[in-house]
mmCIF file of the N, C-alpha and C atoms, coordinates in Angstrom:
data_MODEL
# 
_entry.id   MODEL 
# 
loop_
_atom_site.group_PDB 
_atom_site.id 
_atom_site.type_symbol 
_atom_site.label_atom_id 
_atom_site.label_alt_id 
_atom_site.label_comp_id 
_atom_site.label_asym_id 
_atom_site.label_entity_id 
_atom_site.label_seq_id 
_atom_site.pdbx_PDB_ins_code 
_atom_site.Cartn_x 
_atom_site.Cartn_y 
_atom_site.Cartn_z 
_atom_site.occupancy 
_atom_site.B_iso_or_equiv 
_atom_site.pdbx_formal_charge 
_atom_site.auth_seq_id 
_atom_site.auth_comp_id 
_atom_site.auth_asym_id 
_atom_site.auth_atom_id 
_atom_site.pdbx_PDB_model_num 
ATOM 1   N N  . MET A 1 1  ? -3.578  7.200   -17.211 1.00 0.00 ? 1  MET A N  1 
ATOM 2   C CA . MET A 1 1  ? -3.347  7.249   -15.793 1.00 0.00 ? 1  MET A CA 1 
ATOM 3   C C  . MET A 1 1  ? -1.860  7.019   -15.546 1.00 0.00 ? 1  MET A C  1 
ATOM 4   N N  . ALA A 1 2  ? -1.284  7.812   -14.687 1.00 0.00 ? 2  ALA A N  1 
ATOM 5   C CA . ALA A 1 2  ? 0.140   7.699   -14.379 1.00 0.00 ? 2  ALA A CA 1 
ATOM 6   C C  . ALA A 1 2  ? 0.378   6.555   -13.395 1.00 0.00 ? 2  ALA A C  1 
ATOM 7   N N  . ASN A 1 3  ? 1.533   5.934   -13.514 1.00 0.00 ? 3  ASN A N  1 
ATOM 8   C CA . ASN A 1 3  ? 1.933   4.895   -12.565 1.00 0.00 ? 3  ASN A CA 1 
ATOM 9   C C  . ASN A 1 3  ? 2.557   5.537   -11.339 1.00 0.00 ? 3  ASN A C  1 
ATOM 10  N N  . VAL A 1 4  ? 2.330   4.921   -10.204 1.00 0.00 ? 4  VAL A N  1 
ATOM 11  C CA . VAL A 1 4  ? 2.919   5.382   -8.952  1.00 0.00 ? 4  VAL A CA 1 
ATOM 12  C C  . VAL A 1 4  ? 3.648   4.192   -8.346  1.00 0.00 ? 4  VAL A C  1 
ATOM 13  N N  . THR A 1 5  ? 4.900   4.387   -7.985  1.00 0.00 ? 5  THR A N  1 
ATOM 14  C CA . THR A 1 5  ? 5.640   3.301   -7.356  1.00 0.00 ? 5  THR A CA 1 
ATOM 15  C C  . THR A 1 5  ? 5.217   3.159   -5.899  1.00 0.00 ? 5  THR A C  1 
ATOM 16  N N  . LYS A 1 6  ? 5.508   2.005   -5.342  1.00 0.00 ? 6  LYS A N  1 
ATOM 17  C CA . LYS A 1 6  ? 5.196   1.777   -3.932  1.00 0.00 ? 6  LYS A CA 1 
ATOM 18  C C  . LYS A 1 6  ? 5.914   2.815   -3.073  1.00 0.00 ? 6  LYS A C  1 
ATOM 19  N N  . ARG A 1 7  ? 7.153   3.098   -3.415  1.00 0.00 ? 7  ARG A N  1 
ATOM 20  C CA . ARG A 1 7  ? 7.955   4.071   -2.656  1.00 0.00 ? 7  ARG A CA 1 
ATOM 21  C C  . ARG A 1 7  ? 7.317   5.458   -2.703  1.00 0.00 ? 7  ARG A C  1 
ATOM 22  N N  . GLU A 1 8  ? 6.865   5.882   -3.898  1.00 0.00 ? 8  GLU A N  1 
ATOM 23  C CA . GLU A 1 8  ? 6.217   7.193   -4.032  1.00 0.00 ? 8  GLU A CA 1 
ATOM 24  C C  . GLU A 1 8  ? 4.944   7.250   -3.194  1.00 0.00 ? 8  GLU A C  1 
ATOM 25  N N  . LEU A 1 9  ? 4.185   6.169   -3.205  1.00 0.00 ? 9  LEU A N  1 
ATOM 26  C CA . LEU A 1 9  ? 2.957   6.103   -2.416  1.00 0.00 ? 9  LEU A CA 1 
ATOM 27  C C  . LEU A 1 9  ? 3.269   6.220   -0.926  1.00 0.00 ? 9  LEU A C  1 
ATOM 28  N N  . VAL A 1 10 ? 4.293   5.516   -0.484  1.00 0.00 ? 10 VAL A N  1 
ATOM 29  C CA . VAL A 1 10 ? 4.684   5.554   0.927   1.00 0.00 ? 10 VAL A CA 1 
ATOM 30  C C  . VAL A 1 10 ? 5.094   6.960   1.333   1.00 0.00 ? 10 VAL A C  1 
ATOM 31  N N  . ILE A 1 11 ? 5.889   7.614   0.515   1.00 0.00 ? 11 ILE A N  1 
ATOM 32  C CA . ILE A 1 11 ? 6.336   8.974   0.828   1.00 0.00 ? 11 ILE A CA 1 
ATOM 33  C C  . ILE A 1 11 ? 5.144   9.921   0.914   1.00 0.00 ? 11 ILE A C  1 
ATOM 34  N N  . GLU A 1 12 ? 4.245   9.843   -0.053  1.00 0.00 ? 12 GLU A N  1 
ATOM 35  C CA . GLU A 1 12 ? 3.077   10.731  -0.078  1.00 0.00 ? 12 GLU A CA 1 
ATOM 36  C C  . GLU A 1 12 ? 2.187   10.508  1.142   1.00 0.00 ? 12 GLU A C  1 
ATOM 37  N N  . LEU A 1 13 ? 1.901   9.247   1.446   1.00 0.00 ? 13 LEU A N  1 
ATOM 38  C CA . LEU A 1 13 ? 1.060   8.951   2.610   1.00 0.00 ? 13 LEU A CA 1 
ATOM 39  C C  . LEU A 1 13 ? 1.744   9.356   3.910   1.00 0.00 ? 13 LEU A C  1 
ATOM 40  N N  . SER A 1 14 ? 3.033   9.128   3.989   1.00 0.00 ? 14 SER A N  1 
ATOM 41  C CA . SER A 1 14 ? 3.791   9.515   5.177   1.00 0.00 ? 14 SER A CA 1 
ATOM 42  C C  . SER A 1 14 ? 3.685   11.011  5.421   1.00 0.00 ? 14 SER A C  1 
ATOM 43  N N  . ASN A 1 15 ? 3.847   11.782  4.371   1.00 0.00 ? 15 ASN A N  1 
ATOM 44  C CA . ASN A 1 15 ? 3.748   13.240  4.491   1.00 0.00 ? 15 ASN A CA 1 
ATOM 45  C C  . ASN A 1 15 ? 2.338   13.680  4.885   1.00 0.00 ? 15 ASN A C  1 
ATOM 46  N N  . LYS A 1 16 ? 1.331   13.070  4.282   1.00 0.00 ? 16 LYS A N  1 
ATOM 47  C CA . LYS A 1 16 ? -0.052  13.472  4.553   1.00 0.00 ? 16 LYS A CA 1 
ATOM 48  C C  . LYS A 1 16 ? -0.527  13.044  5.937   1.00 0.00 ? 16 LYS A C  1 
ATOM 49  N N  . LEU A 1 17 ? -0.061  11.885  6.400   1.00 0.00 ? 17 LEU A N  1 
ATOM 50  C CA . LEU A 1 17 ? -0.556  11.345  7.662   1.00 0.00 ? 17 LEU A CA 1 
ATOM 51  C C  . LEU A 1 17 ? 0.343   11.653  8.853   1.00 0.00 ? 17 LEU A C  1 
ATOM 52  N N  . GLY A 1 18 ? 1.533   12.146  8.578   1.00 0.00 ? 18 GLY A N  1 
ATOM 53  C CA . GLY A 1 18 ? 2.454   12.454  9.664   1.00 0.00 ? 18 GLY A CA 1 
ATOM 54  C C  . GLY A 1 18 ? 3.018   11.217  10.345  1.00 0.00 ? 18 GLY A C  1 
ATOM 55  N N  . LEU A 1 19 ? 3.125   10.129  9.590   1.00 0.00 ? 19 LEU A N  1 
ATOM 56  C CA . LEU A 1 19 ? 3.673   8.884   10.122  1.00 0.00 ? 19 LEU A CA 1 
ATOM 57  C C  . LEU A 1 19 ? 5.048   8.631   9.522   1.00 0.00 ? 19 LEU A C  1 
ATOM 58  N N  . ARG A 1 20 ? 5.841   7.811   10.222  1.00 0.00 ? 20 ARG A N  1 
ATOM 59  C CA . ARG A 1 20 ? 7.146   7.444   9.677   1.00 0.00 ? 20 ARG A CA 1 
ATOM 60  C C  . ARG A 1 20 ? 6.959   6.591   8.429   1.00 0.00 ? 20 ARG A C  1 
ATOM 61  N N  . GLN A 1 21 ? 7.887   6.729   7.489   1.00 0.00 ? 21 GLN A N  1 
ATOM 62  C CA . GLN A 1 21 ? 7.801   5.963   6.251   1.00 0.00 ? 21 GLN A CA 1 
ATOM 63  C C  . GLN A 1 21 ? 7.818   4.462   6.522   1.00 0.00 ? 21 GLN A C  1 
ATOM 64  N N  . SER A 1 22 ? 8.553   4.033   7.528   1.00 0.00 ? 22 SER A N  1 
ATOM 65  C CA . SER A 1 22 ? 8.598   2.602   7.858   1.00 0.00 ? 22 SER A CA 1 
ATOM 66  C C  . SER A 1 22 ? 7.224   2.098   8.311   1.00 0.00 ? 22 SER A C  1 
ATOM 67  N N  . GLU A 1 23 ? 6.492   2.931   9.038   1.00 0.00 ? 23 GLU A N  1 
ATOM 68  C CA . GLU A 1 23 ? 5.138   2.557   9.471   1.00 0.00 ? 23 GLU A CA 1 
ATOM 69  C C  . GLU A 1 23 ? 4.209   2.442   8.268   1.00 0.00 ? 23 GLU A C  1 
ATOM 70  N N  . VAL A 1 24 ? 4.292   3.422   7.394   1.00 0.00 ? 24 VAL A N  1 
ATOM 71  C CA . VAL A 1 24 ? 3.427   3.429   6.214   1.00 0.00 ? 24 VAL A CA 1 
ATOM 72  C C  . VAL A 1 24 ? 3.774   2.258   5.300   1.00 0.00 ? 24 VAL A C  1 
ATOM 73  N N  . MET A 1 25 ? 5.069   1.952   5.145   1.00 0.00 ? 25 MET A N  1 
ATOM 74  C CA . MET A 1 25 ? 5.473   0.828   4.303   1.00 0.00 ? 25 MET A CA 1 
ATOM 75  C C  . MET A 1 25 ? 4.868   -0.465  4.834   1.00 0.00 ? 25 MET A C  1 
ATOM 76  N N  . SER A 1 26 ? 4.862   -0.649  6.141   1.00 0.00 ? 26 SER A N  1 
ATOM 77  C CA . SER A 1 26 ? 4.253   -1.845  6.736   1.00 0.00 ? 26 SER A CA 1 
ATOM 78  C C  . SER A 1 26 ? 2.769   -1.924  6.406   1.00 0.00 ? 26 SER A C  1 
ATOM 79  N N  . MET A 1 27 ? 2.085   -0.794  6.468   1.00 0.00 ? 27 MET A N  1 
ATOM 80  C CA . MET A 1 27 ? 0.655   -0.752  6.150   1.00 0.00 ? 27 MET A CA 1 
ATOM 81  C C  . MET A 1 27 ? 0.402   -1.057  4.678   1.00 0.00 ? 27 MET A C  1 
ATOM 82  N N  . VAL A 1 28 ? 1.198   -0.468  3.810   1.00 0.00 ? 28 VAL A N  1 
ATOM 83  C CA . VAL A 1 28 ? 1.037   -0.683  2.368   1.00 0.00 ? 28 VAL A CA 1 
ATOM 84  C C  . VAL A 1 28 ? 1.307   -2.151  2.033   1.00 0.00 ? 28 VAL A C  1 
ATOM 85  N N  . GLU A 1 29 ? 2.355   -2.724  2.609   1.00 0.00 ? 29 GLU A N  1 
ATOM 86  C CA . GLU A 1 29 ? 2.671   -4.137  2.376   1.00 0.00 ? 29 GLU A CA 1 
ATOM 87  C C  . GLU A 1 29 ? 1.523   -5.029  2.844   1.00 0.00 ? 29 GLU A C  1 
ATOM 88  N N  . ALA A 1 30 ? 0.977   -4.752  4.018   1.00 0.00 ? 30 ALA A N  1 
ATOM 89  C CA . ALA A 1 30 ? -0.135  -5.543  4.546   1.00 0.00 ? 30 ALA A CA 1 
ATOM 90  C C  . ALA A 1 30 ? -1.354  -5.433  3.639   1.00 0.00 ? 30 ALA A C  1 
ATOM 91  N N  . PHE A 1 31 ? -1.612  -4.231  3.138   1.00 0.00 ? 31 PHE A N  1 
ATOM 92  C CA . PHE A 1 31 ? -2.739  -4.018  2.232   1.00 0.00 ? 31 PHE A CA 1 
ATOM 93  C C  . PHE A 1 31 ? -2.560  -4.824  0.951   1.00 0.00 ? 31 PHE A C  1 
ATOM 94  N N  . ILE A 1 32 ? -1.376  -4.757  0.368   1.00 0.00 ? 32 ILE A N  1 
ATOM 95  C CA . ILE A 1 32 ? -1.103  -5.483  -0.877  1.00 0.00 ? 32 ILE A CA 1 
ATOM 96  C C  . ILE A 1 32 ? -1.229  -6.988  -0.658  1.00 0.00 ? 32 ILE A C  1 
ATOM 97  N N  . GLU A 1 33 ? -0.716  -7.479  0.462   1.00 0.00 ? 33 GLU A N  1 
ATOM 98  C CA . GLU A 1 33 ? -0.828  -8.905  0.771   1.00 0.00 ? 33 GLU A CA 1 
ATOM 99  C C  . GLU A 1 33 ? -2.284  -9.330  0.899   1.00 0.00 ? 33 GLU A C  1 
ATOM 100 N N  . GLU A 1 34 ? -3.097  -8.507  1.550   1.00 0.00 ? 34 GLU A N  1 
ATOM 101 C CA . GLU A 1 34 ? -4.511  -8.836  1.731   1.00 0.00 ? 34 GLU A CA 1 
ATOM 102 C C  . GLU A 1 34 ? -5.258  -8.839  0.400   1.00 0.00 ? 34 GLU A C  1 
ATOM 103 N N  . VAL A 1 35 ? -4.993  -7.849  -0.432  1.00 0.00 ? 35 VAL A N  1 
ATOM 104 C CA . VAL A 1 35 ? -5.631  -7.788  -1.750  1.00 0.00 ? 35 VAL A CA 1 
ATOM 105 C C  . VAL A 1 35 ? -5.214  -9.000  -2.581  1.00 0.00 ? 35 VAL A C  1 
ATOM 106 N N  . SER A 1 36 ? -3.931  -9.335  -2.560  1.00 0.00 ? 36 SER A N  1 
ATOM 107 C CA . SER A 1 36 ? -3.434  -10.488 -3.318  1.00 0.00 ? 36 SER A CA 1 
ATOM 108 C C  . SER A 1 36 ? -4.094  -11.780 -2.854  1.00 0.00 ? 36 SER A C  1 
ATOM 109 N N  . ALA A 1 37 ? -4.188  -11.970 -1.542  1.00 0.00 ? 37 ALA A N  1 
ATOM 110 C CA . ALA A 1 37 ? -4.813  -13.177 -0.999  1.00 0.00 ? 37 ALA A CA 1 
ATOM 111 C C  . ALA A 1 37 ? -6.282  -13.256 -1.395  1.00 0.00 ? 37 ALA A C  1 
ATOM 112 N N  . THR A 1 38 ? -6.962  -12.133 -1.368  1.00 0.00 ? 38 THR A N  1 
ATOM 113 C CA . THR A 1 38 ? -8.370  -12.088 -1.751  1.00 0.00 ? 38 THR A CA 1 
ATOM 114 C C  . THR A 1 38 ? -8.543  -12.476 -3.213  1.00 0.00 ? 38 THR A C  1 
ATOM 115 N N  . LEU A 1 39 ? -7.698  -11.932 -4.077  1.00 0.00 ? 39 LEU A N  1 
ATOM 116 C CA . LEU A 1 39 ? -7.769  -12.251 -5.501  1.00 0.00 ? 39 LEU A CA 1 
ATOM 117 C C  . LEU A 1 39 ? -7.418  -13.713 -5.763  1.00 0.00 ? 39 LEU A C  1 
ATOM 118 N N  . GLU A 1 40 ? -6.447  -14.246 -5.027  1.00 0.00 ? 40 GLU A N  1 
ATOM 119 C CA . GLU A 1 40 ? -6.062  -15.650 -5.192  1.00 0.00 ? 40 GLU A CA 1 
ATOM 120 C C  . GLU A 1 40 ? -7.204  -16.592 -4.836  1.00 0.00 ? 40 GLU A C  1 
ATOM 121 N N  . ARG A 1 41 ? -8.046  -16.185 -3.894  1.00 0.00 ? 41 ARG A N  1 
ATOM 122 C CA . ARG A 1 41 ? -9.219  -16.989 -3.523  1.00 0.00 ? 41 ARG A CA 1 
ATOM 123 C C  . ARG A 1 41 ? -10.331 -16.876 -4.563  1.00 0.00 ? 41 ARG A C  1 
ATOM 124 N N  . GLY A 1 42 ? -10.154 -15.981 -5.515  1.00 0.00 ? 42 GLY A N  1 
ATOM 125 C CA . GLY A 1 42 ? -11.166 -15.791 -6.538  1.00 0.00 ? 42 GLY A CA 1 
ATOM 126 C C  . GLY A 1 42 ? -12.227 -14.782 -6.156  1.00 0.00 ? 42 GLY A C  1 
ATOM 127 N N  . ASP A 1 43 ? -12.026 -14.094 -5.049  1.00 0.00 ? 43 ASP A N  1 
ATOM 128 C CA . ASP A 1 43 ? -12.981 -13.083 -4.610  1.00 0.00 ? 43 ASP A CA 1 
ATOM 129 C C  . ASP A 1 43 ? -12.697 -11.755 -5.298  1.00 0.00 ? 43 ASP A C  1 
ATOM 130 N N  . GLU A 1 44 ? -13.685 -10.897 -5.308  1.00 0.00 ? 44 GLU A N  1 
ATOM 131 C CA . GLU A 1 44 ? -13.530 -9.574  -5.908  1.00 0.00 ? 44 GLU A CA 1 
ATOM 132 C C  . GLU A 1 44 ? -12.958 -8.591  -4.903  1.00 0.00 ? 44 GLU A C  1 
ATOM 133 N N  . VAL A 1 45 ? -12.274 -7.607  -5.426  1.00 0.00 ? 45 VAL A N  1 
ATOM 134 C CA . VAL A 1 45 ? -11.731 -6.533  -4.594  1.00 0.00 ? 45 VAL A CA 1 
ATOM 135 C C  . VAL A 1 45 ? -12.457 -5.262  -4.958  1.00 0.00 ? 45 VAL A C  1 
# 
């Protein structure tokens, strides 16, 4: 499986969704923070 950087993901989602990259970056950051917090609590993702 190939690695994808956060930046590459943001660009791809921005293009597909028609949103500004800054908006998508905020969403991606929020998602990563939520997943991290969930894992830190010992819950499954």
